[in-house]
N, C-alpha and C positions, 0 to 999 in steps of 0.2 A: 685202324683201317689199313693194316699192312698187307693183308692178303690181296693179291691182284686178281681181278676178274677178267681184265682185258690187258693185253700187252701188244702194242703195235710197233713194228720196227721197219723203218725205211720203206714205207709203203708207197708204191707208185701205180698209177692207173691212167691209161689213155683211151680216148675214143677217136679213132682215125688220126687227124692232125692235132687234136686238142689233148693236152696233158692235163687231166682234171685234178690229179693228186701227185704231188712232187716230193717224194721221199720224206713223208711225215713219220714221226715217232711220238708215242705217248703211252702212259699207263693209267689204268683206272682201278681204284681200290674197291674191294667189296664193301657194299653198304654206303656208297656215296652217290651224289647227283653230279654228273660230269657234263659240262656244256660245250658244244661245238658252236662257235659264234663267228659270223662273217657275212659279207655281202653276198648277193646272188652271184652264182658262178665261182664261189670260193672253193668248192669241192666238198662241202659238208654232206650233201645227200649221197654222193658217190662213196664217201668214207663210211657212212651209215650202212649202205647196201653191201659193202665189203664185210663190215662187222656182222651183218645179218646172214653172211654166207650165201648171198644171192649173186654177187659179182666175184670173180677171181682176179686178184691184182696181177699186174704185169710182173712186178718184183716186190721183194720185201715179204713180211710175214705179219699176220694178225692172229694172235692166239686168244680164243674166246673160251673162258672157263676151262682152260688147260688144253683145248683142242685147236688144231690148225683149221683156219677158216676155209681153206681150199680142199684139204684132204678129208676133213671130218664133218662134212655138211650136215648129214642126217643126225649125228650126235648133237651138233649145235642147235639145229632146228627144234629138237625135242626139249631143249633147256632154256630157250630164249623166247621173247615175244618182240615182234617188230610192228610198230604202229606207224605206217607211212602216212604221207600227206593225203593219200587217196585210199585210206583204210576202208575196206568194203563192208558196209552194212547193207542188208537187204531191206529196202524200204517197205515192202509189202508184208514182211515177216514181223511178228511181235518182238518185243524185247527178249522174252523167254526163248522164242524160236531162233533168233539170231545167236543167242548164247549156246543153244543146243547144237546149232550148225557148226560153230567153231569148236565145241567140245568133240563132236564127231571127227572133225578134221584133224584135231590134235590127238585123237585116240584116247580121250578120257573115258575111264571105265564107267559104265552106267550105274554101278553100285556107289560111285563116288560123286556122281554128277549133281544130284539134288542138294547135297550138303554144300558143295562148292558154289552152285548157283545162288542158293539162299544167302550164303555169306557175302558174295559179291554184290547181290542186289541190295542187301541191307547196308553194306559198306558204302555203296555209291548212291544211296538214297533213291534207287530206282524201283524198289519193291512195290510201291503203289502203282507203278506203270508197267508191270510185267506183261500185261495183256495188250498194251498199246502198240500199234504198228510203229516201227522205227521212223517211217516217213512223217509221222505226226508229232515227233519229239522236237524240242527246241534245239538250237545249235549246241548249246552247252550240254544238254542231256545226251545228244548223239555222241559227243566226245566222251562222256562218261560211259556210255554203253560200249563204244569202241574199246575203251580201256578195260572194261569188265570182260569183253570177249577175248581180248589179248591175254588176259590173266587167267582164263578158265583152266589152263593146264598147269598153273602154279610154276611159272618160269623163275629162273635165278637171275636173269638179266633182262631188262626192259629197254628197248630202243625206241625212242620217240622222235619223229621227224616233224618239227614245227607243230606240236600237238594242239596248241591253242590258237593257231592262226585263224583269224576271222571270228573268234569267240568273244563275247562281251566281257568287260572287266570283272563283273561279279562271278560269272562262270569260270573265268580264268583263275580267280582266287580259290574257288571251290575245287577246281582241278588240282591246283598245287597243294591244297590241304590233303587231298587223296594221295598225291605222290609222296608227301612227307610221311604219311601213315605206312606206306609201302616200305620206305627206307627204314623206318623204325622196326619193321619186321625182318630186315636183312636184305631186301631186294637192292640190286645195283641198277642205277638208271643212267643212260647216256641219252642226251637230247640235243637237238638243234632248236633254236628259237629265233624268231624275228623280233622279239620284244626284249630290249636291252634291260628293262627293269626286271624281267624274269631271269636274265643271266646272273643278276646279283643274288638270286636265291640258290644258285648252284654252289656246291662245295669248292669245285675247281673248274677252270675254263681253259680252253685253248682258242685263240683267235686265228682264223684261217683267212687267207687272201690269195687269190690266184693259185690255189693248190698247195700253198705252203703255210706252215704255222709261223705266225709273226710274233706271238706272245703267249705266255702260259702262266698259270698260277691261280691263287685264290682271287676272288673279286677285289679284295683289298690290295693284293700284290699287283693286279692289273692296273688299278687306279693309280698306284704309286709310280707307274711308268710315265705319267704326265709330269714333265719337269716343272717344278714350281707350282704345281696345282693349276687351278682354273680361276681366271679373273672374270667377274660377271658384272653387268650393269643393265638396267632397264632402258628401253628405247621405244620411241614412237615410230621410228623408221629402222627397225632392227636389221633388215637385209642390206639396206644402203650403208649403214654404219659398219656392219660386219665386213662388207666388201672393202670399204675404205681402210679399215685396220689391216686386213689381209694384204692389200696392195702396198701399204706404206711400211709395214713392219715385217712382212713375210711370216708372221705367226699364223697358227691355225685358228681361224675365227669362224664360229658357226652360230646358228640361231635356234633357240628353244623358246617357242612362243614369242613373248615380248622381250625376252632377255637375249643379250649377246654374250657368248662364252668365248673367251680368248685363252689359248693354250700355247705354251712354248717358252723360250727364254725371253721374256718380255716383262716390263714393269708397268705400274699404273701410269707413270709419266709418259711412257711410250704410247699408251692408248690415248691419253688425254691430248697429246700433240696431234693425233690423227683425227680427233673429233672436235670441232669448233663450238663446243658448248660445255658447261660444267657437268661433270659426271660423278655419280656416287658409285665407286667401284669396290666390290668386295672380293676377297680371295678365299677360295675353298679348296678342299682336296679334290673335288670333282666326283663323278660317278662312273660306272662302267660304260654308260652311253657316251660320256665325254671321252673316255679312253678309247672307245671304239672309233670315234670320229678322228681323234688325234692320230692313232696308229694307222688308220686307213689313209689319211692325208699324207703322213710322213713316209709311209711305205710306197706311195705312188710318186713321191718327189724324185 
């Protein structure tokens, strides 16, 4: 995966007094799934809109498939697909009619349209529903239709801004299976996601916070940024005990269900001294979600 689909250098973007993107740089190789992860307001969507050649950056450069995002917008638009958080499906139009609308918008030749539609409908398992109005589809099926519409012109790069937000877990899994099929065919995917378990499915990630990149690498490399890994224990009062540990040790302590996860330069004995009951503590490498919490807390310190 040495060929670069996207190269970003020192990108900055402001909206009046707010600097949304602050000098970020990264590269995306052809045929990989690349994730932009971070809290709300981190600059992820602004970055995606620059990559989609919708916004012009204040400074820096984004090269998309060899083209400059500011100077070569039309050439880029013909070669990419951008599925935003508000990707527009027409609720009164059928599945087929929505796809035909986007095909017309992208200038797909009528002679090629039927074969392309049939392939995408079969690939997305929407063929039995081709005559159903989009408004009568489930949330997961609407996301698959949105993806099929975005792919109708056979793009080389797919930009997805939180594509599975609000979609049930089964539909999310099906959506990811479709994405992997696309990657197997050579498509490059850049996505933002609100689900940290999904971030682990990306080949590489960058963590963004307040417009800056705070970490980058494979999911495994991101997890390795937690010093000493993660110490976990079960609790009947997880929030209370997590707060006690954070106050007494200054470590990063957070709650996942009934478990307390503690990260930083800390020992089992340090935790035990903070909690006045016997604990069964286990040490693990942690997850991308743990790393996200750790990096967010330490970068705000």
